[in-house]
C-alpha positions in Angstrom: 74.5 107.4 60.9 76.5 104.8 59.0 78.2 101.7 60.4 81.6 103.4 60.4 80.4 106.5 62.2 78.7 104.3 64.8 81.8 102.2 65.3 83.9 105.4 65.7 81.4 106.8 68.3 81.5 103.6 70.3 85.3 103.5 70.1 85.4 107.1 71.3 83.2 106.3 74.2 85.3 103.3 75.2 88.5 105.3 75.0 86.9 108.0 77.1 85.9 105.5 79.8 89.3 103.9 79.8 91.1 107.3 80.0 88.8 108.2 82.9 89.6 104.9 84.7 93.3 105.5 84.2 93.1 109.1 85.5 91.1 107.9 88.5 93.7 105.2 89.3 96.5 107.7 89.0 94.7 110.2 91.3 93.6 107.7 93.9 97.1 106.1 94.1 98.1 109.1 96.1 96.3 107.6 99.1 99.2 105.1 99.4 101.9 107.8 99.4 104.3 109.6 97.2 105.7 106.4 95.6 102.2 105.3 94.5 101.4 108.8 93.2 104.6 108.6 91.0 103.6 105.0 90.0 100.1 106.2 88.9 101.5 109.1 87.0 104.2 107.0 85.2 101.5 104.4 84.4 99.4 107.2 82.9 102.4 108.3 80.8 103.1 104.8 79.7 99.5 104.4 78.4 99.8 107.8 76.7 102.7 106.4 74.8 100.7 103.4 73.8 97.9 105.7 72.6 100.3 107.7 70.6 101.3 104.6 68.8 97.7 103.6 68.2 97.2 107.1 66.7 100.0 106.6 64.3 102.6 108.8 66.1 105.8 106.8 66.0 109.3 107.7 67.1 112.5 105.8 67.7 112.5 103.9 71.0 108.8 104.4 71.7 108.2 100.7 72.3 111.2 100.4 74.6 110.0 103.5 76.4 106.5 102.1 76.8 107.9 98.9 78.5 110.4 100.8 80.7 107.7 103.2 82.0 105.2 100.4 82.4 107.7 98.3 84.4 108.7 101.3 86.6 105.1 102.2 87.2 104.2 98.6 88.4 107.3 98.5 90.6 106.4 101.8 92.3 102.7 100.8 92.7 103.5 97.3 94.1 106.1 98.7 96.5 103.7 101.4 97.7 101.0 98.8 98.3 103.1 96.3 100.2 104.5 99.1 102.4 101.3 100.9 102.9 101.0 103.1 106.0 98.9 102.1 109.0 95.9 104.2 110.2 98.2 106.5 112.2 100.5 107.0 109.3 103.4 104.9 110.3 104.8 102.2 108.1 103.9 98.6 108.8 106.9 96.7 110.1 108.1 93.8 108.1 106.7 90.5 109.4 109.0 88.3 111.3 108.9 84.6 110.2 106.7 82.5 112.5 108.2 79.8 114.6 107.9 76.5 112.9 106.1 73.5 114.3 108.2 70.5 115.1 108.8 68.4 111.9 109.4 65.0 113.5 107.4 62.9 115.9 110.4 62.7 118.3 110.5 66.5 118.6 106.8 66.6 119.1 106.9 64.0 121.9 109.7 65.8 123.8 107.9 69.1 124.2 
């Protein structure tokens, strides 16, 4: 086996591992709800567009489409993570700001 064939084999293995990791991420994102499932799917699609470019498949607007889908996927995933459900399935309430401690010595002495 020549050096080019070995490099091609290693690249193929690396691409396979990366694709498996992406697919696993997309499937496990469902745990966080519908928004995360969509985010994982859109992220998978965005990387598919990147892969098409790497394979030499070009079309007008591919680069813009990659960035739009990537941004949308991240927004969906972050939103789903920050609003993840509790154990019983309800959504966590937004945290109320904590009461602030007195900022001056006079206020601290009066309490």
